[in-house]
N, C-alpha and C positions, 0 to 999 in steps of 0.2 A: 482192209485191203490185204490180199494174201498175194506175194510175189514169190515165185518160183524161179531158182536158178537152175537150168539143166544143162548139164556138160556132156556133149555127144563126142565121143573120142573113136577114131578109127585109124586106118593106116592108109598112105599114098594119096591123101586128100579126100577121103571118103566121107569125113564129116562135112567138109566144105561143099562137096558135091550133092550131099543130101540136104544142107540149108538150101542151096540153089535151086534144087528140084522142088523143095517144099515151096518156094516163092514162084517157080514159073508155072507149077501145076495149078496154083491158085488155093491150095489148102490153107498156106500161110493166111492169106486175105479172108478166107472162110472163117478161120478161127478169131481174127480180128472182129468180125462182124457178129460173132455169138454174144447173145445177151450176157453181160456181166464182164466180158473181156476188157480189160483196161489198157493192156499193151502186150505185144507180142512181137519181140524183134531179136534178130540173131546178131552176135558178134563174135570177132576173132581175136582170142588174145594173141598179143604181140610175140609172147614167149613160148607158144606151142602150138605150131601150125597143124597139127593133127587134131585140135580140139575145136570145138564151136561152143559158144556159150549161148543159150536161149533165156531171156529175160521174159518170164510170162507173168502177167499181173491180173488178178480177176477181184471182182467186187467183193465177193465171200466165198464160202465153202460149197454153198449150195451152186453156185455158178460153175464151179471147178467139177463138182459132181455131174452135172448135167452134160458139161464138156466131154468128161470120160465116158459118159455113156452113149454119146453120140456115134453114129456110123462112121463119121470122119475118123474115128481112133483106129478102125482096122486099117485104113488107108495110111494112116501115120504109121503105125506098127510094121506094115509092110514095107515101107520106106526104109525105116531102121534096119529092118532085116536085110534088104536089099544091099545096103551099104556097111552091114555086118558091124553096127555101132554098139559100143558099150557106153552106159550113161552113169552119172552120179547126179544127185539132186540136193538141193539145199531149199528150205522154205524159211520165209521171213513173213511176219505180221507187221502191219504198220502200226507205228506208235503215235496215236494223236495227240498225246501230251506234250511231245517235245518237238521243236522245229530247228532245222539248221540253217534257216535263213541268214543269220549273222554271220555265217562262214562262207556264204555264196558271194561271188563277185558278179556283179549284173552290169 
């Protein structure tokens, strides 16, 4: 599994408005339904009201490549431009060898 953290940063609430429009327009739901998408969810950091974090998980690199080649990416890029957002990305690969279960309270 590949998980990407995308930090969208803008001014005057633009990042939050972007995430809200992604949800309201159905683009986020369409991405969630793409083959290989394992999770697509926006979060708001408590210490930075001008940033929204997207946690985006995919089965493998092929699924990400298909997503990036889809026509939906043009819609997403237009919304980022509309809200004048700047981005930072972090990429994580799952490590199947180790589990954190012993640290989780259930």
